[in-house]
PADO-395941 format. One line per field, with one value per residue: residue number from 1; residue in one letter; x, y, z of N, C-alpha, C in turn. Coordinates in steps of 0.2 Angstrom, whole numbers, always signed. Layout:
<sites>
num [NUM|...]
residuo [A|...]
n_east [X|...]
n_north [Y|...]
n_up [Z|...]
ca_east [X|...]
ca_north [Y|...]
ca_up [Z|...]
c_east [X|...]
c_north [Y|...]
c_up [Z|...]
</sites>
This chain:
<sites>
num [1|2|3|4|5|6|7|8|9|10|11|12|13|14|15|16|17|18|19|20|21|22|23|24|25|26|27|28|29|30|31|32|33|34|35|36|37|38|39|40|41|42|43|44|45|46|47|48|49|50|51|52|53|54|55|56|57|58|59|60|61|62|63|64|65|66|67|68|69|70|71|72|73|74|75|76|77|78|79|80|81|82|83|84|85|86|87|88|89|90|91|92|93|94|95|96|97|98|99|100|101|102|103|104|105|106|107|108|109|110|111|112|113|114|115|116|117|118|119|120|121|122|123|124|125|126|127|128|129|130|131|132|133|134|135|136|137|138|139|140|141|142|143|144|145|146|147|148|149|150|151|152|153|154|155|156|157|158|159|160|161|162|163|164|165|166|167|168|169|170|171|172|173|174|175|176|177|178|179|180|181|182|183|184|185|186|187|188|189|190|191|192|193|194|195|196|197|198|199|200|201|202|203|204|205|206|207|208|209|210|211|212|213|214|215|216|217|218|219|220|221|222|223|224|225|226|227|228|229|230|231|232|233|234|235|236|237|238|239|240|241|242|243|244|245|246|247|248|249|250|251|252|253|254|255|256|257|258|259|260|261|262|263|264|265|266|267|268|269|270|271|272|273|274|275|276|277|278|279|280|281|282|283|284|285|286|287|288|289|290|291|292|293|294|295|296|297|298|299|300|301|302|303|304|305|306|307|308|309|310|311|312|313|314|315|316|317|318|319|320|321|322|323|324|325|326|327|328|329|330|331|332|333|334|335|336|337|338|339|340|341|342|343|344|345|346|347|348|349|350|351|352|353|354|355|356|357|358|359|360|361|362|363|364|365|366|367|368|369|370|371|372|373|374|375|376|377|378|379|380|381|382|383|384|385|386|387]
residuo [M|K|R|I|S|S|R|A|V|C|A|K|I|V|L|M|L|L|L|F|C|F|W|G|S|H|A|K|A|E|R|L|K|I|V|P|Q|V|N|A|R|T|T|Q|D|D|N|V|L|M|K|G|E|G|D|T|E|W|R|L|M|P|Q|M|S|A|E|Y|G|Q|E|D|W|M|V|S|G|G|A|K|L|D|I|I|R|Y|S|E|L|T|Q|F|D|R|E|N|V|S|G|W|V|K|A|K|N|E|L|D|E|R|F|S|L|T|M|D|A|K|F|T|Q|D|Y|T|F|E|R|E|L|E|E|S|G|Y|Q|T|D|K|S|L|R|T|E|Q|S|Y|I|P|G|V|E|W|K|V|T|E|K|D|V|L|S|F|S|A|S|F|L|D|V|K|Y|E|K|R|E|Y|A|D|Y|W|A|G|G|G|V|L|G|Y|S|H|A|L|N|D|E|R|T|R|L|L|G|Q|F|D|Y|R|H|L|V|F|D|R|P|D|G|D|T|L|Q|D|T|Y|T|L|M|G|G|V|G|Y|K|L|T|E|V|I|D|V|R|A|L|I|G|A|S|Y|S|Q|T|D|Y|D|S|N|V|R|G|N|S|E|T|D|N|L|M|S|S|W|D|V|G|G|T|Y|T|W|D|K|W|L|F|T|L|S|T|D|R|S|E|S|P|S|I|Y|G|E|S|T|V|R|N|R|V|R|F|S|G|R|Y|N|F|T|E|R|F|S|A|T|G|E|T|G|Y|Y|T|T|S|T|E|N|N|D|S|E|T|Y|Y|V|N|P|K|L|R|Y|N|I|W|E|D|G|W|V|A|F|D|Y|K|Y|L|N|I|F|N|K|E|D|D|R|N|T|D|Q|N|R|V|F|L|E|F|G|V|S|F|P|E|L|F]
n_east [+78|+62|+48|+31|+16|+2|-10|-8|-7|-21|-27|-23|-29|-42|-43|-41|-52|-62|-58|-60|-73|-80|-75|-82|-94|-101|-111|-126|-124|-128|-126|-123|-116|-114|-105|-105|-95|-90|-78|-74|-62|-54|-38|-28|-12|+4|+17|+19|+22|+34|+41|+44|+34|+18|+0|-17|-25|-35|-45|-53|-61|-67|-74|-77|-83|-86|-94|-95|-102|-104|-108|-97|-87|-80|-78|-71|-68|-62|-60|-51|-50|-39|-40|-30|-28|-20|-21|-11|+2|+3|+12|+12|+1|-9|-14|-19|-21|-29|-32|-40|-41|-49|-50|-58|-59|-67|-63|-67|-71|-58|-49|-44|-42|-34|-33|-25|-24|-16|-16|-7|-5|+5|+13|+31|+35|+24|+20|+33|+36|+26|+27|+41|+48|+56|+61|+58|+59|+46|+40|+32|+25|+23|+15|+13|+5|+4|-4|-6|-13|-14|-24|-23|-32|-26|-29|-41|-34|-23|-16|-10|-2|+1|+8|+12|+21|+22|+29|+31|+39|+40|+48|+45|+56|+73|+83|+79|+78|+71|+62|+60|+51|+50|+43|+39|+28|+28|+17|+12|+1|-4|-16|-18|-24|-31|-38|-36|-23|-12|+1|+14|+22|+33|+40|+49|+53|+62|+66|+75|+76|+85|+85|+96|+102|+116|+119|+115|+106|+106|+96|+94|+83|+80|+69|+65|+53|+46|+32|+18|+1|-11|-26|-29|-39|-57|-57|-44|-32|-16|-2|+13|+28|+44|+61|+74|+82|+91|+101|+108|+118|+121|+130|+131|+140|+143|+151|+157|+161|+160|+152|+150|+139|+134|+121|+115|+101|+90|+72|+55|+37|+25|+10|-5|-23|-36|-52|-67|-84|-87|-74|-59|-42|-26|-9|+6|+22|+36|+49|+58|+64|+63|+60|+69|+69|+81|+88|+92|+89|+78|+80|+68|+61|+47|+34|+18|+2|-15|-32|-50|-66|-83|-94|-108|-119|-118|-107|-90|-73|-56|-39|-21|-4|+13|+30|+45|+60|+71|+83|+96|+110|+112|+104|+97|+85|+73|+56|+40|+23|+7|-11|-26|-44|-61|-77|-93|-108|-119|-130|-135|-127|-119|-106|-96|-80|-67|-50|-33|-16|+1|+17|+34|+51|+67|+82|+96|+108|+111|+108|+96|+80|+63|+46|+28|+11|-6|-23|-38|-54|-67|-79|-90|-99|-109|-117|-125|-137|-139|-137]
n_north [-98|-103|-104|-99|-104|-96|-103|-110|-99|-94|-105|-104|-92|-95|-105|-98|-90|-100|-105|-94|-92|-104|-103|-93|-98|-102|-93|-88|-82|-65|-56|-54|-48|-44|-35|-31|-21|-9|+1|+13|+21|+34|+40|+54|+55|+63|+57|+43|+31|+37|+35|+44|+46|+51|+46|+39|+31|+17|+11|-3|-8|-20|-27|-37|-37|-43|-46|-55|-61|-57|-47|-49|-55|-55|-57|-52|-49|-48|-46|-40|-34|-26|-20|-14|-4|+4|+17|+18|+14|+0|-10|-8|-13|-22|-32|-31|-40|-43|-49|-50|-53|-50|-52|-53|-57|-55|-61|-59|-46|-41|-47|-49|-55|-54|-55|-52|-54|-54|-54|-50|-47|-38|-25|-20|-8|+1|+1|+3|+16|+24|+21|+23|+31|+25|+21|+8|-7|-17|-29|-44|-44|-54|-54|-58|-57|-60|-56|-59|-55|-49|-42|-35|-29|-23|-16|-3|+8|+4|-4|-18|-24|-35|-40|-51|-52|-58|-58|-61|-59|-60|-59|-58|-55|-60|-51|-43|-43|-56|-57|-61|-58|-57|-55|-44|-33|-25|-17|-3|+6|+19|+27|+43|+52|+64|+61|+65|+62|+49|+39|+31|+17|+7|-7|-15|-28|-35|-48|-50|-57|-57|-63|-62|-60|-63|-68|-69|-58|-55|-48|-40|-30|-18|-9|+4|+15|+29|+39|+50|+52|+64|+73|+88|+98|+97|+95|+93|+81|+74|+64|+56|+47|+44|+38|+26|+16|+0|-9|-24|-31|-45|-48|-58|-62|-69|-62|-51|-56|-59|-48|-38|-27|-13|-2|+13|+23|+37|+36|+40|+43|+54|+63|+72|+77|+87|+91|+98|+102|+103|+101|+92|+89|+82|+80|+73|+65|+54|+42|+28|+11|+1|-14|-15|-17|-19|-28|-23|-13|+2|+18|+29|+45|+54|+67|+72|+80|+82|+86|+89|+94|+95|+100|+98|+85|+77|+82|+84|+89|+85|+85|+82|+82|+78|+75|+66|+57|+45|+33|+22|+11|+11|+20|+37|+48|+61|+65|+73|+77|+83|+82|+86|+83|+81|+75|+68|+62|+54|+47|+37|+26|+28|+37|+50|+56|+68|+71|+77|+74|+79|+74|+73|+68|+68|+62|+60|+53|+54|+67|+70|+76|+72|+73|+72|+73|+70|+68|+63|+54|+47|+34|+26|+13|+4|-11|-13|-19|-30|-43]
n_up [-25|-19|-29|-29|-35|-43|-41|-29|-21|-22|-16|-3|+1|+0|+9|+21|+22|+23|+36|+45|+43|+48|+60|+65|+65|+76|+80|+72|+56|+51|+42|+25|+11|-6|-18|-34|-45|-58|-67|-79|-88|-96|-102|-106|-110|-109|-109|-109|-96|-94|-105|-116|-126|-131|-128|-129|-116|-112|-100|-92|-77|-69|-54|-39|-23|-6|+10|+25|+40|+58|+72|+81|+73|+57|+39|+25|+7|-10|-28|-42|-58|-70|-86|-98|-111|-126|-138|-148|-143|-142|-136|-123|-118|-106|-92|-76|-61|-45|-28|-12|+5|+21|+38|+54|+71|+86|+101|+114|+125|+127|+119|+101|+85|+69|+51|+36|+19|+3|-15|-29|-47|-57|-67|-67|-73|-70|-56|-50|-55|-49|-35|-32|-41|-50|-66|-76|-86|-94|-85|-78|-62|-48|-33|-16|+0|+18|+33|+49|+65|+82|+95|+111|+124|+138|+149|+153|+148|+142|+128|+119|+105|+91|+76|+63|+48|+31|+15|-2|-17|-34|-50|-68|-77|-76|-73|-63|-45|-36|-20|-3|+12|+30|+46|+60|+70|+85|+95|+107|+117|+128|+137|+143|+158|+153|+143|+130|+126|+120|+124|+114|+107|+97|+90|+77|+67|+53|+42|+27|+11|-3|-20|-31|-48|-48|-36|-18|-6|+11|+24|+40|+49|+62|+70|+81|+88|+96|+103|+102|+102|+100|+103|+98|+97|+95|+81|+76|+75|+80|+77|+81|+78|+82|+79|+78|+65|+63|+53|+47|+34|+23|+10|-4|-18|-34|-43|-37|-24|-6|+6|+21|+29|+40|+45|+52|+55|+56|+59|+56|+58|+55|+57|+54|+55|+50|+52|+48|+47|+30|+26|+25|+29|+27|+33|+31|+35|+33|+36|+30|+26|+12|+1|-15|-33|-37|-29|-16|-2|-2|+4|+9|+9|+13|+10|+12|+7|+8|+3|+5|+0|+2|-9|-11|-6|-17|-24|-25|-21|-22|-18|-19|-15|-16|-11|-12|-9|-15|-12|-16|-18|-32|-37|-36|-33|-35|-32|-36|-36|-41|-39|-42|-41|-46|-42|-46|-40|-50|-48|-33|-33|-44|-53|-59|-63|-64|-66|-64|-66|-62|-63|-58|-60|-54|-58|-50|-53|-66|-69|-74|-79|-79|-84|-83|-89|-85|-90|-83|-86|-79|-76|-65|-58|-45|-39|-26|-22|-30|-26]
ca_east [+72|+56|+43|+25|+11|-4|-15|-6|-9|-28|-29|-22|-34|-49|-43|-41|-59|-66|-57|-63|-81|-81|-73|-87|-101|-105|-117|-129|-122|-134|-124|-120|-116|-110|-106|-101|-93|-86|-76|-71|-58|-49|-33|-24|-5|+9|+23|+17|+26|+40|+45|+45|+29|+11|-5|-23|-25|-42|-45|-59|-59|-73|-72|-82|-82|-90|-93|-99|-101|-109|-106|-91|-83|-82|-74|-72|-63|-64|-55|-51|-46|-38|-39|-27|-26|-18|-23|-6|+7|+1|+17|+11|-6|-8|-20|-17|-26|-28|-37|-38|-46|-48|-54|-57|-63|-67|-64|-70|-70|-51|-44|-46|-38|-35|-29|-25|-20|-17|-12|-7|-1|+5|+20|+35|+35|+19|+21|+39|+36|+22|+30|+48|+51|+61|+59|+60|+56|+40|+41|+26|+27|+18|+16|+8|+7|+0|-2|-10|-12|-18|-24|-25|-34|-23|-33|-45|-30|-17|-17|-4|-4|+7|+6|+17|+20|+26|+29|+34|+38|+43|+48|+46|+63|+78|+87|+76|+79|+65|+63|+55|+52|+46|+45|+33|+28|+25|+15|+9|-2|-6|-20|-17|-31|-34|-43|-34|-16|-10|+9|+14|+28|+33|+46|+48|+59|+61|+71|+74|+81|+85|+88|+99|+105|+123|+120|+110|+107|+102|+96|+90|+82|+77|+67|+62|+50|+41|+29|+12|-5|-14|-32|-27|-45|-62|-56|-37|-28|-10|+1|+20|+32|+51|+66|+80|+83|+98|+101|+114|+117|+126|+130|+135|+140|+147|+156|+161|+163|+156|+154|+145|+138|+128|+119|+110|+98|+84|+65|+49|+31|+22|+5|-11|-29|-41|-59|-72|-90|-86|-67|-54|-35|-21|-2|+10|+29|+39|+56|+58|+67|+58|+64|+68|+70|+89|+91|+94|+84|+78|+78|+63|+58|+41|+30|+11|-3|-21|-38|-56|-71|-89|-99|-115|-119|-116|-102|-84|-67|-51|-32|-16|+2|+18|+37|+48|+66|+72|+90|+99|+117|+112|+99|+96|+80|+68|+49|+35|+17|+1|-16|-33|-49|-68|-81|-100|-112|-125|-135|-133|-122|-115|-102|-91|-74|-62|-44|-27|-10|+7|+22|+41|+56|+74|+87|+103|+114|+113|+106|+90|+73|+57|+39|+22|+5|-11|-29|-42|-61|-69|-86|-91|-106|-109|-123|-125|-143|-140|-137]
ca_north [-97|-107|-101|-101|-103|-92|-108|-111|-93|-94|-110|-102|-87|-98|-109|-93|-88|-105|-106|-89|-93|-109|-101|-88|-101|-103|-89|-88|-76|-61|-51|-56|-43|-45|-29|-30|-14|-8|+7|+14|+27|+36|+45|+57|+55|+65|+54|+36|+28|+41|+33|+49|+46|+52|+42|+39|+25|+15|+6|-6|-11|-24|-30|-39|-37|-47|-46|-60|-61|-55|-42|-51|-58|-53|-59|-48|-50|-46|-47|-34|-35|-20|-21|-8|-4|+10|+18|+17|+11|-7|-14|-7|-16|-26|-34|-32|-44|-43|-52|-49|-56|-47|-56|-51|-61|-53|-67|-57|-39|-39|-50|-49|-58|-52|-58|-49|-58|-51|-57|-46|-48|-32|-24|-16|-1|+5|+2|+6|+23|+27|+21|+24|+35|+21|+20|+1|-11|-21|-36|-46|-45|-57|-52|-61|-55|-62|-52|-61|-50|-50|-36|-36|-23|-25|-12|+2|+13|+1|-9|-21|-27|-39|-42|-54|-51|-62|-55|-64|-55|-63|-55|-62|-54|-62|-46|-40|-47|-58|-56|-63|-54|-59|-51|-43|-27|-25|-10|-2|+13|+20|+33|+47|+54|+69|+58|+67|+60|+42|+37|+26|+14|+2|-11|-18|-33|-38|-52|-49|-61|-55|-68|-58|-64|-64|-70|-67|-53|-56|-41|-40|-23|-17|-2|+6|+21|+31|+45|+52|+53|+69|+76|+95|+101|+93|+95|+92|+76|+73|+58|+56|+42|+45|+33|+24|+9|-2|-15|-28|-34|-49|-47|-63|-61|-73|-58|-46|-59|-57|-42|-37|-20|-12|+5|+16|+29|+39|+34|+43|+43|+59|+65|+75|+78|+93|+89|+103|+103|+100|+101|+87|+90|+78|+81|+67|+64|+48|+40|+21|+7|-4|-18|-13|-22|-20|-32|-19|-9|+9|+23|+34|+51|+57|+72|+72|+84|+81|+90|+87|+98|+93|+106|+96|+78|+73|+85|+85|+91|+83|+87|+79|+84|+75|+75|+61|+55|+38|+32|+15|+11|+12|+25|+42|+52|+65|+65|+76|+76|+86|+78|+88|+79|+82|+69|+70|+56|+55|+44|+35|+21|+29|+43|+52|+59|+71|+73|+79|+73|+80|+70|+75|+64|+71|+57|+63|+50|+56|+74|+70|+78|+70|+75|+69|+76|+65|+70|+57|+55|+40|+33|+20|+11|-2|-14|-16|-23|-35|-50]
ca_up [-20|-21|-32|-27|-40|-42|-39|-22|-17|-21|-12|+4|+3|+1|+16|+27|+22|+26|+43|+48|+42|+52|+67|+68|+64|+83|+80|+66|+52|+50|+37|+19|+6|-11|-22|-40|-47|-64|-68|-85|-87|-102|-99|-110|-106|-114|-108|-106|-92|-94|-110|-121|-131|-128|-131|-125|-112|-111|-94|-89|-71|-65|-47|-35|-16|-2|+17|+28|+47|+63|+76|+84|+68|+50|+34|+18|+2|-16|-33|-47|-65|-74|-93|-100|-119|-129|-145|-153|-140|-140|-133|-116|-116|-100|-88|-69|-57|-38|-24|-5|+11|+27|+43|+61|+76|+93|+105|+120|+125|+127|+113|+95|+80|+62|+46|+30|+14|-3|-20|-35|-53|-61|-70|-64|-75|-68|-49|-48|-56|-44|-28|-30|-46|-54|-73|-78|-92|-93|-82|-74|-55|-44|-26|-11|+7|+23|+40|+55|+70|+88|+99|+118|+129|+144|+154|+149|+145|+139|+122|+116|+98|+88|+69|+59|+41|+26|+9|-7|-23|-40|-57|-74|-79|-71|-71|-57|-39|-32|-13|+2|+18|+35|+52|+64|+73|+92|+97|+113|+118|+135|+137|+149|+161|+150|+138|+124|+124|+120|+123|+109|+106|+92|+88|+71|+65|+47|+39|+20|+7|-11|-25|-37|-53|-47|-29|-13|-1|+17|+28|+46|+51|+68|+71|+87|+88|+102|+102|+105|+98|+103|+100|+100|+97|+92|+74|+75|+78|+77|+79|+79|+80|+80|+82|+74|+62|+62|+48|+45|+27|+21|+2|-7|-26|-38|-47|-32|-18|-1|+10|+26|+31|+44|+44|+57|+52|+59|+56|+59|+55|+59|+53|+57|+51|+52|+50|+50|+42|+24|+25|+28|+27|+31|+32|+34|+33|+35|+33|+31|+21|+9|-4|-22|-38|-38|-24|-10|+1|-4|+9|+6|+13|+10|+13|+8|+9|+4|+6|+2|+1|-1|-10|-9|-5|-23|-28|-20|-24|-18|-20|-16|-18|-12|-13|-9|-11|-14|-13|-16|-20|-39|-39|-31|-36|-31|-36|-33|-40|-39|-41|-41|-43|-45|-42|-45|-40|-54|-43|-27|-34|-50|-52|-64|-60|-68|-62|-68|-62|-64|-60|-60|-57|-56|-57|-48|-55|-73|-69|-79|-77|-84|-81|-86|-88|-87|-88|-83|-86|-76|-74|-61|-55|-41|-38|-20|-21|-35|-23]
c_east [+66|+51|+36|+20|+5|-10|-14|-9|-17|-30|-29|-27|-40|-49|-44|-49|-63|-65|-60|-71|-83|-80|-79|-94|-104|-111|-119|-127|-129|-132|-120|-121|-111|-111|-102|-100|-89|-85|-73|-68|-54|-44|-29|-17|+0|+16|+22|+23|+33|+45|+46|+40|+22|+6|-11|-23|-33|-41|-52|-57|-65|-70|-78|-79|-87|-89|-98|-97|-106|-106|-99|-86|-85|-76|-76|-67|-66|-58|-56|-47|-46|-36|-37|-25|-24|-20|-17|+0|+5|+5|+16|+4|-4|-14|-17|-23|-24|-34|-35|-44|-44|-53|-53|-62|-62|-68|-68|-69|-63|-47|-48|-41|-39|-31|-30|-21|-21|-13|-13|-2|-1|+12|+24|+35|+30|+20|+27|+39|+32|+24|+37|+51|+56|+58|+62|+57|+50|+42|+35|+29|+21|+20|+11|+10|+2|+1|-7|-8|-16|-18|-27|-26|-32|-28|-37|-41|-24|-19|-11|-6|+2|+4|+12|+16|+25|+24|+33|+33|+42|+42|+49|+53|+68|+82|+85|+76|+72|+67|+58|+57|+47|+48|+38|+34|+24|+23|+12|+7|-5|-10|-19|-24|-34|-38|-41|-27|-15|-2|+9|+21|+28|+40|+45|+54|+57|+67|+70|+79|+80|+88|+90|+102|+112|+124|+114|+112|+103|+102|+91|+89|+78|+75|+63|+60|+46|+38|+23|+7|-9|-20|-31|-34|-50|-61|-49|-35|-21|-7|+9|+24|+39|+56|+71|+79|+90|+97|+108|+113|+123|+125|+134|+134|+145|+152|+160|+163|+158|+157|+148|+145|+133|+127|+114|+107|+92|+77|+60|+43|+26|+16|-1|-17|-33|-47|-64|-78|-88|-79|-64|-47|-31|-14|+2|+17|+32|+45|+56|+62|+62|+62|+63|+70|+77|+92|+95|+88|+84|+76|+74|+61|+52|+37|+24|+6|-9|-27|-44|-61|-77|-94|-106|-114|-117|-109|-96|-78|-61|-44|-27|-9|+7|+25|+40|+55|+67|+80|+92|+107|+118|+108|+98|+91|+76|+61|+44|+29|+11|-5|-23|-38|-56|-72|-88|-104|-119|-131|-132|-127|-118|-112|-98|-86|-69|-56|-38|-21|-4|+12|+29|+46|+63|+78|+94|+109|+116|+110|+101|+84|+68|+51|+34|+16|-1|-18|-34|-50|-63|-76|-86|-98|-105|-116|-124|-132|-144|-140|-140]
c_north [-101|-103|-104|-100|-99|-97|-109|-105|-93|-99|-108|-97|-90|-102|-104|-91|-93|-106|-100|-89|-98|-107|-97|-92|-103|-99|-88|-81|-72|-56|-55|-51|-44|-39|-30|-22|-14|-1|+7|+20|+28|+41|+48|+58|+57|+62|+47|+33|+31|+38|+37|+49|+47|+47|+42|+32|+24|+10|+4|-10|-14|-27|-32|-40|-41|-46|-52|-61|-59|-49|-43|-54|-56|-55|-55|-50|-48|-48|-42|-36|-28|-22|-15|-8|+4|+11|+16|+13|+4|-11|-13|-9|-21|-27|-35|-36|-44|-46|-51|-52|-52|-51|-53|-55|-58|-58|-65|-49|-36|-41|-50|-52|-55|-56|-54|-53|-54|-54|-52|-48|-42|-31|-19|-9|+4|+6|+5|+14|+27|+27|+23|+29|+32|+20|+13|-1|-15|-28|-38|-47|-49|-56|-55|-59|-58|-59|-54|-56|-52|-43|-37|-30|-25|-22|-7|+7|+10|-5|-11|-25|-30|-41|-45|-52|-56|-60|-59|-61|-58|-59|-60|-61|-56|-57|-42|-45|-49|-57|-59|-59|-57|-56|-50|-36|-27|-18|-9|+5|+13|+27|+37|+50|+60|+67|+61|+64|+52|+42|+31|+23|+8|-1|-15|-22|-35|-42|-52|-53|-59|-61|-64|-63|-67|-67|-69|-62|-55|-50|-42|-32|-23|-10|-1|+13|+23|+37|+46|+53|+58|+72|+84|+99|+95|+91|+93|+86|+75|+67|+58|+51|+43|+40|+32|+17|+7|-9|-18|-32|-39|-50|-53|-63|-66|-69|-54|-49|-57|-51|-42|-30|-19|-4|+7|+22|+31|+37|+38|+42|+48|+62|+69|+76|+84|+91|+94|+104|+100|+99|+95|+88|+85|+80|+76|+67|+57|+46|+32|+18|+2|-8|-14|-18|-23|-24|-29|-15|-1|+13|+28|+39|+54|+62|+72|+76|+83|+85|+88|+92|+96|+99|+104|+88|+74|+75|+86|+86|+88|+85|+84|+81|+80|+76|+70|+59|+48|+37|+24|+16|+13|+17|+30|+47|+56|+65|+69|+76|+81|+83|+81|+84|+81|+76|+71|+63|+57|+52|+40|+30|+22|+36|+44|+56|+62|+73|+74|+77|+75|+77|+72|+71|+67|+65|+60|+60|+52|+63|+74|+71|+76|+72|+72|+72|+71|+68|+64|+59|+48|+40|+27|+19|+4|-4|-17|-20|-28|-42|-49]
c_up [-23|-24|-31|-32|-38|-39|-32|-18|-16|-16|-5|+6|+4|+8|+21|+27|+25|+34|+47|+48|+47|+59|+70|+67|+71|+83|+73|+62|+50|+44|+31|+14|+1|-16|-28|-42|-54|-65|-75|-85|-94|-99|-105|-107|-111|-113|-105|-102|-92|-100|-116|-126|-127|-132|-127|-122|-111|-105|-92|-83|-67|-59|-44|-27|-12|+6|+20|+35|+51|+67|+79|+79|+61|+45|+28|+13|-5|-21|-38|-53|-68|-81|-96|-107|-121|-136|-150|-150|-137|-136|-125|-113|-111|-97|-81|-65|-49|-34|-17|-1|+17|+32|+50|+66|+83|+98|+111|+120|+125|+121|+107|+90|+73|+58|+39|+25|+7|-9|-26|-40|-57|-64|-67|-66|-73|-60|-47|-49|-51|-37|-27|-35|-50|-61|-75|-84|-90|-91|-77|-67|-51|-36|-21|-4|+12|+30|+45|+60|+76|+92|+106|+122|+136|+150|+150|+146|+141|+134|+120|+110|+95|+81|+66|+52|+36|+19|+4|-14|-29|-46|-62|-77|-74|-69|-65|-51|-36|-25|-9|+9|+24|+42|+56|+67|+80|+93|+104|+114|+125|+135|+143|+152|+157|+145|+131|+121|+125|+119|+119|+108|+101|+91|+82|+69|+58|+44|+31|+16|+0|-15|-31|-42|-52|-40|-24|-8|+5|+22|+34|+48|+57|+69|+77|+87|+94|+100|+105|+100|+103|+100|+102|+101|+95|+85|+72|+79|+75|+80|+76|+82|+78|+83|+78|+71|+62|+58|+47|+39|+26|+13|+0|-15|-29|-42|-42|-26|-13|+3|+15|+28|+36|+44|+50|+55|+56|+55|+59|+55|+58|+54|+57|+52|+54|+48|+53|+45|+36|+22|+28|+25|+31|+28|+35|+31|+36|+32|+35|+25|+18|+3|-11|-27|-40|-33|-18|-8|-1|+3|+6|+11|+10|+14|+9|+11|+5|+7|+2|+4|-2|-2|-9|-7|-11|-26|-23|-24|-19|-21|-16|-19|-13|-15|-9|-13|-10|-16|-12|-18|-28|-41|-34|-35|-32|-36|-32|-38|-37|-43|-39|-44|-42|-46|-41|-45|-44|-51|-38|-28|-41|-50|-58|-61|-65|-64|-67|-63|-65|-60|-63|-57|-59|-53|-56|-51|-62|-74|-74|-76|-82|-80|-86|-84|-90|-85|-89|-83|-84|-74|-70|-59|-51|-41|-32|-18|-26|-32|-16]
</sites>
């Protein structure tokens, strides 16, 4: 598979920024905002990256974000650097880099165009642990994604949307499978006369190519879901999409030969929010397939619950808990976590936060259970008036 350099990615992101800026230049720009920010965090971790040893982590996170545009078009973007060091386990020291661009252009009252682009360089043992519950070796990962989209308000009640997606992921270690994914999502919604209900439909296609050390895997996945969005009361909103996914996989191996498989599974994306006064609660569950480092797709089932309460304008408490299962041909695990957090705004653009996170992973393949306790103390400050 062709490898794309970081320089090429940055050039593409800059080009997209320029295109959207010139596109909107027919009207004089009235908004330009640049906001530097820096966060500093220390973490006491009793099981660093689930490797069996405890240590203190020190993290410095400078970032810069910007917005430029007018009422009918907007371009925003930013960049962030995570500098991570450990008191004793210096083999896990690392730096993560990310950059992003988002753009929207409302051509008229009915048509709008969007573009999202993102570039990330981080390490497998951190993201795979958080996202899938997989315990992996340290390997640099480079990821870039592009999502152009269009929305058409067909009538006052009907909205049609389409977004294409392109994702390219490379690993420093050859034992992990690089992959490329391309596809699109077609969505439709229709508002009923009660002004509370929207009928929803969604079709998703994805073509996935894995570049494994022993060969290639090609996979095509088709997902069709339908459902409803409903405003139950002034404070309760629910949304539900339920359907099925069908995938065809062509497996080419220099060791085990070639094989073809197909799979049909149920898919869903269901959630709701409750908002009242100082309270906010969300509950969601979903089932979907996503690429894994093992050169095959992961089936993931998730349930998540979160809440927030604002004691005052400055002081708030949040909490989140979740449970998910992930399964591939080579891995089957269950993960759950609990994460309460307190935040206090010392002044308008400065804050301090204290939170705790418990993570537990049960690997069904070897009947092994591991857990982790982390305590965080973080300070942050932004400078919205600097530029």
